C-alpha positions as CSV (number, residue, x, y, z in Angstrom):
1,D,68.8,-29.5,103.4
2,V,69.2,-28.1,100.0
3,H,71.2,-25.3,98.5
4,P,69.2,-22.1,97.9
5,I,70.0,-21.4,94.3
6,S,71.4,-24.7,92.8
7,G,68.7,-26.8,94.6
8,E,71.3,-29.4,95.1
9,K,71.1,-31.8,98.2
10,I,73.6,-30.5,100.6
11,V,73.9,-33.5,102.9
12,G,75.9,-36.2,101.5
13,F,76.8,-34.5,98.4
14,K,80.3,-35.2,97.5
15,V,82.6,-32.7,95.8
16,P,84.0,-34.0,92.6
17,M,87.6,-34.4,92.3
18,Y,88.1,-33.1,96.0
19,K,91.2,-34.8,96.6
20,K,92.8,-33.5,93.3
21,A,91.6,-30.2,94.5
22,I,93.3,-30.6,97.9
23,L,96.8,-31.5,95.9
24,E,96.8,-28.3,93.9
25,V,95.9,-26.1,96.7
26,K,98.7,-27.6,98.8
27,E,101.3,-27.1,95.9
28,A,100.1,-23.7,95.1
29,A,100.8,-22.7,99.0
30,T,104.3,-23.8,98.8
31,L,104.6,-21.1,96.0
32,I,104.4,-18.3,98.5
33,P,105.9,-19.6,101.8
34,E,105.9,-16.3,103.4
35,V,102.1,-16.2,103.8
36,K,100.9,-18.5,106.3
37,Y,97.5,-18.4,106.0
38,I,95.4,-18.3,102.7
39,G,91.7,-18.7,101.8
40,W,91.6,-20.6,98.5
41,D,88.8,-20.0,96.0
42,V,88.5,-23.4,93.8
43,A,86.3,-24.4,91.4
44,I,85.5,-27.6,90.0
45,S,85.4,-27.8,86.1
46,N,84.6,-30.7,83.6
47,S,88.4,-31.0,83.0
48,G,89.5,-30.6,87.0
49,P,89.9,-28.2,89.7
50,I,91.0,-24.7,88.9
51,I,92.2,-22.2,91.6
52,I,90.5,-19.1,90.9
53,E,92.2,-17.0,93.8
54,G,94.3,-16.9,97.3
55,N,92.9,-14.4,99.9
56,S,95.2,-13.4,102.5
57,Y,92.2,-12.1,104.5
58,P,89.6,-14.9,103.7
59,G,86.8,-13.1,105.6
60,I,86.4,-15.9,108.3
61,F,84.3,-13.7,110.5
62,Q,81.7,-13.3,107.5
63,M,78.2,-13.7,109.1
64,K,77.2,-17.1,108.6
65,P,73.4,-17.5,107.9
66,S,72.7,-19.9,110.7
67,Y,73.7,-16.7,113.1
68,S,71.1,-14.5,111.7
69,K,67.5,-13.8,112.5
70,T,66.5,-14.4,108.7
71,K,68.7,-17.4,108.2
72,Q,69.9,-16.0,104.8
73,G,73.6,-14.7,105.7
74,L,74.5,-12.2,103.0
75,I,73.0,-13.7,99.7
76,T,70.2,-11.4,99.5
77,K,72.6,-8.4,99.8
78,Y,74.8,-9.9,97.1
79,D,71.6,-10.9,95.0
80,K,70.7,-7.2,94.8
81,Y,73.9,-6.0,93.2
82,I,75.3,-9.1,91.2
83,K,72.0,-11.0,90.6
84,I,72.7,-14.4,91.6
């Protein structure tokens, strides 16, 4: 129901400037047409969307919390090293 770090309500949350972010990612994707599948990391700042990076191997097979016994996914492992 809520994000484990921010406490923000998940259901019904609308990403600010979502349409603008999509347009920027679509434009960026045209810059390297040879790469057919990219996982985009995008942040929403006060001044608008910022493309952080594009990944040619975006980790679509990463363990999702809903599939783990603890329902925590990898966040506890990440926190151990980078102190989220």
